[in-house]
N, CA, C and O atoms as CSV, one atom per row, in Angstrom:
chain,resi,resn,atom,element,x,y,z
A,1,MET,N,N,0.843,-1.190,0.000
A,1,MET,CA,C,0.000,0.000,0.000
A,1,MET,C,C,0.884,1.248,0.000
A,1,MET,O,O,1.838,1.340,0.774
A,2,GLN,N,N,0.572,2.182,-0.848
A,2,GLN,CA,C,1.377,3.394,-0.947
A,2,GLN,C,C,1.021,4.384,0.158
A,2,GLN,O,O,-0.088,4.369,0.692
A,3,ASP,N,N,1.978,5.241,0.486
A,3,ASP,CA,C,1.709,6.307,1.438
A,3,ASP,C,C,0.745,7.303,0.817
A,3,ASP,O,O,0.713,7.476,-0.402
A,4,LYS,N,N,-0.040,7.957,1.667
A,4,LYS,CA,C,-0.999,8.952,1.174
A,4,LYS,C,C,-0.813,10.246,1.941
A,4,LYS,O,O,-0.426,10.242,3.109
A,5,THR,N,N,-1.092,11.348,1.273
A,5,THR,CA,C,-1.055,12.667,1.891
A,5,THR,C,C,-2.409,13.319,1.666
A,5,THR,O,O,-2.952,13.287,0.562
A,6,TYR,N,N,-2.944,13.908,2.722
A,6,TYR,CA,C,-4.283,14.487,2.657
A,6,TYR,C,C,-4.278,15.990,2.899
A,6,TYR,O,O,-3.420,16.527,3.599
A,7,VAL,N,N,-5.249,16.641,2.307
A,7,VAL,CA,C,-5.581,18.024,2.600
A,7,VAL,C,C,-6.883,17.975,3.395
A,7,VAL,O,O,-7.781,17.200,3.065
A,8,ILE,N,N,-6.991,18.784,4.424
A,8,ILE,CA,C,-8.219,18.861,5.202
A,8,ILE,C,C,-8.817,20.244,4.993
A,8,ILE,O,O,-8.134,21.260,5.119
A,9,THR,N,N,-10.105,20.260,4.670
A,9,THR,CA,C,-10.799,21.524,4.506
A,9,THR,C,C,-12.122,21.462,5.256
A,9,THR,O,O,-12.688,20.385,5.447
A,10,GLU,N,N,-12.599,22.603,5.673
A,10,GLU,CA,C,-13.836,22.681,6.443
A,10,GLU,C,C,-14.979,23.142,5.545
A,10,GLU,O,O,-14.845,24.101,4.785
A,11,ILE,N,N,-16.098,22.446,5.648
A,11,ILE,CA,C,-17.291,22.826,4.902
A,11,ILE,C,C,-18.487,22.811,5.854
A,11,ILE,O,O,-18.425,22.208,6.925
A,12,VAL,N,N,-19.563,23.468,5.462
A,12,VAL,CA,C,-20.792,23.491,6.262
A,12,VAL,C,C,-21.951,23.067,5.374
A,12,VAL,O,O,-22.191,23.653,4.319
A,13,GLY,N,N,-22.668,22.033,5.820
A,13,GLY,CA,C,-23.869,21.589,5.127
A,13,GLY,C,C,-25.095,22.110,5.843
A,13,GLY,O,O,-25.108,22.198,7.070
A,14,VAL,N,N,-26.123,22.456,5.094
A,14,VAL,CA,C,-27.354,23.014,5.656
A,14,VAL,C,C,-28.540,22.238,5.091
A,14,VAL,O,O,-28.583,21.919,3.903
A,15,SER,N,N,-29.504,21.938,5.971
A,15,SER,CA,C,-30.715,21.255,5.537
A,15,SER,C,C,-31.881,21.654,6.427
A,15,SER,O,O,-31.711,21.892,7.623
A,16,ASP,N,N,-33.064,21.725,5.833
A,16,ASP,CA,C,-34.289,21.933,6.605
A,16,ASP,C,C,-34.784,20.623,7.211
A,16,ASP,O,O,-35.600,20.637,8.133
A,17,ALA,N,N,-34.291,19.477,6.694
A,17,ALA,CA,C,-34.849,18.174,7.057
A,17,ALA,C,C,-34.177,17.505,8.258
A,17,ALA,O,O,-34.860,17.071,9.186
A,18,SER,N,N,-32.823,17.416,8.247
A,18,SER,CA,C,-32.144,16.655,9.302
A,18,SER,C,C,-30.643,16.911,9.286
A,18,SER,O,O,-30.100,17.492,8.346
A,19,ILE,N,N,-29.991,16.462,10.350
A,19,ILE,CA,C,-28.530,16.522,10.421
A,19,ILE,C,C,-27.939,15.646,9.320
A,19,ILE,O,O,-27.007,16.051,8.625
A,20,SER,N,N,-28.484,14.454,9.170
A,20,SER,CA,C,-28.004,13.539,8.141
A,20,SER,C,C,-28.108,14.151,6.745
A,20,SER,O,O,-27.189,14.019,5.937
A,21,ALA,N,N,-29.208,14.809,6.467
A,21,ALA,CA,C,-29.389,15.452,5.161
A,21,ALA,C,C,-28.385,16.585,4.971
A,21,ALA,O,O,-27.897,16.797,3.861
A,22,ALA,N,N,-28.072,17.314,6.040
A,22,ALA,CA,C,-27.084,18.391,5.948
A,22,ALA,C,C,-25.703,17.823,5.631
A,22,ALA,O,O,-24.968,18.395,4.826
A,23,VAL,N,N,-25.344,16.698,6.262
A,23,VAL,CA,C,-24.060,16.044,5.981
A,23,VAL,C,C,-24.028,15.571,4.530
A,23,VAL,O,O,-23.070,15.837,3.804
A,24,SER,N,N,-25.075,14.872,4.116
A,24,SER,CA,C,-25.131,14.349,2.745
A,24,SER,C,C,-25.057,15.458,1.708
A,24,SER,O,O,-24.371,15.323,0.695
A,25,SER,N,N,-25.755,16.541,1.957
A,25,SER,CA,C,-25.742,17.678,1.044
A,25,SER,C,C,-24.333,18.260,0.914
A,25,SER,O,O,-23.878,18.555,-0.191
A,26,ALA,N,N,-23.655,18.420,2.034
A,26,ALA,CA,C,-22.298,18.979,2.021
A,26,ALA,C,C,-21.333,18.079,1.260
A,26,ALA,O,O,-20.534,18.562,0.458
A,27,ILE,N,N,-21.403,16.774,1.507
A,27,ILE,CA,C,-20.499,15.833,0.846
A,27,ILE,C,C,-20.788,15.772,-0.651
A,27,ILE,O,O,-19.867,15.768,-1.468
A,28,THR,N,N,-22.064,15.724,-1.004
A,28,THR,CA,C,-22.438,15.673,-2.422
A,28,THR,C,C,-21.927,16.900,-3.159
A,28,THR,O,O,-21.362,16.786,-4.247
A,29,ARG,N,N,-22.122,18.068,-2.571
A,29,ARG,CA,C,-21.682,19.306,-3.231
A,29,ARG,C,C,-20.161,19.383,-3.309
A,29,ARG,O,O,-19.610,19.750,-4.347
A,30,ALA,N,N,-19.478,19.037,-2.212
A,30,ALA,CA,C,-18.015,19.096,-2.207
A,30,ALA,C,C,-17.428,18.140,-3.243
A,30,ALA,O,O,-16.421,18.459,-3.875
A,31,SER,N,N,-18.043,16.972,-3.423
A,31,SER,CA,C,-17.510,15.995,-4.367
A,31,SER,C,C,-17.658,16.443,-5.820
A,31,SER,O,O,-17.031,15.865,-6.708
A,32,GLN,N,N,-18.471,17.453,-6.071
A,32,GLN,CA,C,-18.593,17.997,-7.425
A,32,GLN,C,C,-17.377,18.842,-7.796
A,32,GLN,O,O,-17.091,19.043,-8.976
A,33,THR,N,N,-16.669,19.333,-6.790
A,33,THR,CA,C,-15.517,20.199,-7.016
A,33,THR,C,C,-14.204,19.543,-6.606
A,33,THR,O,O,-13.198,19.672,-7.303
A,34,LEU,N,N,-14.213,18.847,-5.487
A,34,LEU,CA,C,-13.004,18.232,-4.949
A,34,LEU,C,C,-12.940,16.767,-5.356
A,34,LEU,O,O,-13.935,16.050,-5.243
A,35,LYS,N,N,-11.803,16.323,-5.819
A,35,LYS,CA,C,-11.614,14.928,-6.200
A,35,LYS,C,C,-10.893,14.192,-5.078
A,35,LYS,O,O,-10.205,14.798,-4.257
A,36,ALA,N,N,-11.061,12.891,-5.060
A,36,ALA,CA,C,-10.384,12.003,-4.106
A,36,ALA,C,C,-10.786,12.278,-2.665
A,36,ALA,O,O,-9.965,12.154,-1.756
A,37,LEU,N,N,-12.047,12.652,-2.448
A,37,LEU,CA,C,-12.557,12.768,-1.081
A,37,LEU,C,C,-12.601,11.373,-0.475
A,37,LEU,O,O,-13.170,10.454,-1.065
A,38,ASP,N,N,-12.008,11.214,0.689
A,38,ASP,CA,C,-11.948,9.891,1.312
A,38,ASP,C,C,-12.663,9.804,2.652
A,38,ASP,O,O,-13.125,8.725,3.023
A,39,TRP,N,N,-12.769,10.896,3.386
A,39,TRP,CA,C,-13.367,10.804,4.714
A,39,TRP,C,C,-13.910,12.152,5.164
A,39,TRP,O,O,-13.593,13.195,4.592
A,40,PHE,N,N,-14.746,12.104,6.214
A,40,PHE,CA,C,-15.229,13.336,6.844
A,40,PHE,C,C,-15.324,13.130,8.346
A,40,PHE,O,O,-15.391,12.003,8.835
A,41,GLU,N,N,-15.327,14.235,9.058
A,41,GLU,CA,C,-15.491,14.233,10.510
A,41,GLU,C,C,-16.442,15.368,10.867
A,41,GLU,O,O,-16.230,16.510,10.461
A,42,ILE,N,N,-17.476,15.060,11.618
A,42,ILE,CA,C,-18.406,16.097,12.068
A,42,ILE,C,C,-17.751,16.858,13.211
A,42,ILE,O,O,-17.382,16.271,14.228
A,43,LYS,N,N,-17.612,18.155,13.037
A,43,LYS,CA,C,-16.963,19.005,14.037
A,43,LYS,C,C,-17.974,19.741,14.916
A,43,LYS,O,O,-17.736,19.940,16.107
A,44,GLU,N,N,-19.102,20.144,14.328
A,44,GLU,CA,C,-20.055,20.970,15.063
A,44,GLU,C,C,-21.439,20.808,14.448
A,44,GLU,O,O,-21.588,20.705,13.231
A,45,VAL,N,N,-22.437,20.789,15.308
A,45,VAL,CA,C,-23.826,20.778,14.846
A,45,VAL,C,C,-24.525,21.959,15.503
A,45,VAL,O,O,-24.429,22.159,16.714
A,46,ARG,N,N,-25.218,22.725,14.700
A,46,ARG,CA,C,-25.984,23.856,15.218
A,46,ARG,C,C,-27.182,24.045,14.291
A,46,ARG,O,O,-27.334,23.325,13.304
A,47,GLY,N,N,-28.003,24.989,14.609
A,47,GLY,CA,C,-29.155,25.221,13.752
A,47,GLY,C,C,-29.834,26.526,14.087
A,47,GLY,O,O,-29.393,27.290,14.945
A,48,THR,N,N,-30.918,26.752,13.382
A,48,THR,CA,C,-31.712,27.952,13.625
A,48,THR,C,C,-33.051,27.538,14.226
A,48,THR,O,O,-33.515,26.413,14.044
A,49,ILE,N,N,-33.649,28.464,14.936
A,49,ILE,CA,C,-34.964,28.247,15.535
A,49,ILE,C,C,-35.908,29.274,14.937
A,49,ILE,O,O,-35.629,30.473,14.939
A,50,VAL,N,N,-37.028,28.787,14.427
A,50,VAL,CA,C,-38.035,29.648,13.819
A,50,VAL,C,C,-39.383,29.310,14.446
A,50,VAL,O,O,-39.854,28.177,14.347
A,51,ASP,N,N,-39.992,30.283,15.084
A,51,ASP,CA,C,-41.292,30.089,15.721
A,51,ASP,C,C,-41.308,28.896,16.671
A,51,ASP,O,O,-42.271,28.129,16.708
A,52,GLY,N,N,-40.231,28.752,17.437
A,52,GLY,CA,C,-40.162,27.695,18.435
A,52,GLY,C,C,-39.873,26.312,17.890
A,52,GLY,O,O,-39.984,25.327,18.620
A,53,LYS,N,N,-39.507,26.218,16.630
A,53,LYS,CA,C,-39.192,24.921,16.012
A,53,LYS,C,C,-37.869,25.013,15.272
A,53,LYS,O,O,-37.372,26.100,14.974
A,54,VAL,N,N,-37.315,23.853,14.986
A,54,VAL,CA,C,-36.062,23.822,14.222
A,54,VAL,C,C,-36.321,24.371,12.833
A,54,VAL,O,O,-37.198,23.892,12.115
A,55,GLY,N,N,-35.545,25.384,12.460
A,55,GLY,CA,C,-35.658,25.954,11.120
A,55,GLY,C,C,-34.712,25.281,10.144
A,55,GLY,O,O,-35.115,24.862,9.059
A,56,GLN,N,N,-33.442,25.179,10.540
A,56,GLN,CA,C,-32.422,24.551,9.708
A,56,GLN,C,C,-31.405,23.857,10.593
A,56,GLN,O,O,-31.153,24.266,11.727
A,57,TYR,N,N,-30.831,22.803,10.049
A,57,TYR,CA,C,-29.696,22.134,10.666
A,57,TYR,C,C,-28.450,22.580,9.917
A,57,TYR,O,O,-28.433,22.611,8.687
A,58,GLN,N,N,-27.407,22.927,10.667
A,58,GLN,CA,C,-26.142,23.351,10.072
A,58,GLN,C,C,-25.038,22.478,10.670
A,58,GLN,O,O,-24.850,22.457,11.886
A,59,VAL,N,N,-24.319,21.768,9.822
A,59,VAL,CA,C,-23.305,20.825,10.276
A,59,VAL,C,C,-21.951,21.223,9.685
A,59,VAL,O,O,-21.790,21.310,8.468
A,60,THR,N,N,-20.988,21.460,10.566
A,60,THR,CA,C,-19.628,21.778,10.137
A,60,THR,C,C,-18.839,20.478,10.058
A,60,THR,O,O,-18.804,19.696,11.008
A,61,LEU,N,N,-18.209,20.263,8.912
A,61,LEU,CA,C,-17.446,19.038,8.669
A,61,LEU,C,C,-16.019,19.373,8.273
A,61,LEU,O,O,-15.773,20.361,7.580
A,62,ASP,N,N,-15.085,18.552,8.712
A,62,ASP,CA,C,-13.766,18.514,8.091
A,62,ASP,C,C,-13.829,17.397,7.071
A,62,ASP,O,O,-14.284,16.300,7.393
A,63,VAL,N,N,-13.387,17.644,5.857
A,63,VAL,CA,C,-13.299,16.591,4.846
A,63,VAL,C,C,-11.847,16.446,4.426
A,63,VAL,O,O,-11.111,17.428,4.325
A,64,GLY,N,N,-11.451,15.216,4.185
A,64,GLY,CA,C,-10.090,14.933,3.762
A,64,GLY,C,C,-10.079,14.456,2.324
A,64,GLY,O,O,-10.821,13.549,1.947
A,65,PHE,N,N,-9.222,15.083,1.526
A,65,PHE,CA,C,-9.048,14.607,0.159
A,65,PHE,C,C,-7.565,14.412,-0.111
A,65,PHE,O,O,-6.716,15.160,0.374
A,66,ARG,N,N,-7.284,13.389,-0.896
A,66,ARG,CA,C,-5.930,12.956,-1.164
A,66,ARG,C,C,-5.251,13.779,-2.243
A,66,ARG,O,O,-5.870,14.194,-3.223
A,67,TYR,N,N,-3.967,14.002,-2.036
A,67,TYR,CA,C,-3.141,14.429,-3.159
A,67,TYR,C,C,-3.012,13.213,-4.057
A,67,TYR,O,O,-2.683,12.124,-3.586
A,68,LEU,N,N,-3.265,13.387,-5.327
A,68,LEU,CA,C,-3.261,12.269,-6.258
A,68,LEU,C,C,-1.861,11.969,-6.768
A,68,LEU,O,O,-1.029,12.864,-6.918
A,69,THR,N,N,-1.622,10.691,-7.029
A,69,THR,CA,C,-0.371,10.298,-7.680
A,69,THR,C,C,-0.447,10.718,-9.143
A,69,THR,O,O,-1.515,11.084,-9.633
A,70,ASP,N,N,0.674,10.666,-9.831
A,70,ASP,CA,C,0.680,10.996,-11.263
A,70,ASP,C,C,-0.290,10.097,-12.025
A,70,ASP,O,O,-1.026,10.569,-12.892
A,71,GLU,N,N,-0.294,8.806,-11.704
A,71,GLU,CA,C,-1.184,7.857,-12.372
A,71,GLU,C,C,-2.656,8.201,-12.110
A,71,GLU,O,O,-3.476,8.159,-13.027
A,72,GLU,N,N,-2.985,8.540,-10.867
A,72,GLU,CA,C,-4.356,8.915,-10.530
A,72,GLU,C,C,-4.759,10.201,-11.247
A,72,GLU,O,O,-5.896,10.328,-11.702
A,73,MET,N,N,-3.828,11.160,-11.351
A,73,MET,CA,C,-4.103,12.405,-12.057
A,73,MET,C,C,-4.449,12.139,-13.525
A,73,MET,O,O,-5.397,12.713,-14.059
A,74,ARG,N,N,-3.685,11.279,-14.158
A,74,ARG,CA,C,-3.954,10.949,-15.561
A,74,ARG,C,C,-5.332,10.304,-15.700
A,74,ARG,O,O,-6.047,10.583,-16.662
A,75,ALA,N,N,-5.710,9.450,-14.757
A,75,ALA,CA,C,-7.033,8.800,-14.798
A,75,ALA,C,C,-8.149,9.824,-14.628
A,75,ALA,O,O,-9.170,9.734,-15.309
A,76,TRP,N,N,-7.975,10.801,-13.727
A,76,TRP,CA,C,-8.989,11.838,-13.510
A,76,TRP,C,C,-9.168,12.686,-14.768
A,76,TRP,O,O,-10.290,13.042,-15.132
A,77,VAL,N,N,-8.068,13.003,-15.421
A,77,VAL,CA,C,-8.112,13.850,-16.607
A,77,VAL,C,C,-8.874,13.150,-17.736
A,77,VAL,O,O,-9.596,13.795,-18.497
A,78,ARG,N,N,-8.710,11.839,-17.839
A,78,ARG,CA,C,-9.374,11.078,-18.901
A,78,ARG,C,C,-10.881,10.972,-18.677
A,78,ARG,O,O,-11.625,10.758,-19.635
A,79,GLU,N,N,-11.340,11.114,-17.453
A,79,GLU,CA,C,-12.783,10.954,-17.171
A,79,GLU,C,C,-13.611,12.109,-17.666
A,79,GLU,O,O,-14.830,12.111,-17.500
Protein backbone atom coordinates (compact mmCIF):
# COMPACT_ATOMS: atom_id res chain seq x y z
CA MET A 1 0.00 0.00 0.00
CA GLN A 2 1.38 3.39 -0.95
CA ASP A 3 1.71 6.31 1.44
CA LYS A 4 -1.00 8.95 1.17
CA THR A 5 -1.05 12.67 1.89
CA TYR A 6 -4.28 14.49 2.66
CA VAL A 7 -5.58 18.02 2.60
CA ILE A 8 -8.22 18.86 5.20
CA THR A 9 -10.80 21.52 4.51
CA GLU A 10 -13.84 22.68 6.44
CA ILE A 11 -17.29 22.83 4.90
CA VAL A 12 -20.79 23.49 6.26
CA GLY A 13 -23.87 21.59 5.13
CA VAL A 14 -27.35 23.01 5.66
CA SER A 15 -30.72 21.25 5.54
CA ASP A 16 -34.29 21.93 6.61
CA ALA A 17 -34.85 18.17 7.06
CA SER A 18 -32.14 16.66 9.30
CA ILE A 19 -28.53 16.52 10.42
CA SER A 20 -28.00 13.54 8.14
CA ALA A 21 -29.39 15.45 5.16
CA ALA A 22 -27.08 18.39 5.95
CA VAL A 23 -24.06 16.04 5.98
CA SER A 24 -25.13 14.35 2.74
CA SER A 25 -25.74 17.68 1.04
CA ALA A 26 -22.30 18.98 2.02
CA ILE A 27 -20.50 15.83 0.85
CA THR A 28 -22.44 15.67 -2.42
CA ARG A 29 -21.68 19.31 -3.23
CA ALA A 30 -18.01 19.10 -2.21
CA SER A 31 -17.51 16.00 -4.37
CA GLN A 32 -18.59 18.00 -7.42
CA THR A 33 -15.52 20.20 -7.02
CA LEU A 34 -13.00 18.23 -4.95
CA LYS A 35 -11.61 14.93 -6.20
CA ALA A 36 -10.38 12.00 -4.11
CA LEU A 37 -12.56 12.77 -1.08
CA ASP A 38 -11.95 9.89 1.31
CA TRP A 39 -13.37 10.80 4.71
CA PHE A 40 -15.23 13.34 6.84
CA GLU A 41 -15.49 14.23 10.51
CA ILE A 42 -18.41 16.10 12.07
CA LYS A 43 -16.96 19.01 14.04
CA GLU A 44 -20.05 20.97 15.06
CA VAL A 45 -23.83 20.78 14.85
CA ARG A 46 -25.98 23.86 15.22
CA GLY A 47 -29.15 25.22 13.75
CA THR A 48 -31.71 27.95 13.62
CA ILE A 49 -34.96 28.25 15.54
CA VAL A 50 -38.03 29.65 13.82
CA ASP A 51 -41.29 30.09 15.72
CA GLY A 52 -40.16 27.70 18.44
CA LYS A 53 -39.19 24.92 16.01
CA VAL A 54 -36.06 23.82 14.22
CA GLY A 55 -35.66 25.95 11.12
CA GLN A 56 -32.42 24.55 9.71
CA TYR A 57 -29.70 22.13 10.67
CA GLN A 58 -26.14 23.35 10.07
CA VAL A 59 -23.31 20.82 10.28
CA THR A 60 -19.63 21.78 10.14
CA LEU A 61 -17.45 19.04 8.67
CA ASP A 62 -13.77 18.51 8.09
CA VAL A 63 -13.30 16.59 4.85
CA GLY A 64 -10.09 14.93 3.76
CA PHE A 65 -9.05 14.61 0.16
CA ARG A 66 -5.93 12.96 -1.16
CA TYR A 67 -3.14 14.43 -3.16
CA LEU A 68 -3.26 12.27 -6.26
CA THR A 69 -0.37 10.30 -7.68
CA ASP A 70 0.68 11.00 -11.26
CA GLU A 71 -1.18 7.86 -12.37
CA GLU A 72 -4.36 8.91 -10.53
CA MET A 73 -4.10 12.41 -12.06
CA ARG A 74 -3.95 10.95 -15.56
CA ALA A 75 -7.03 8.80 -14.80
CA TRP A 76 -8.99 11.84 -13.51
CA VAL A 77 -8.11 13.85 -16.61
CA ARG A 78 -9.37 11.08 -18.90
CA GLU A 79 -12.78 10.95 -17.17
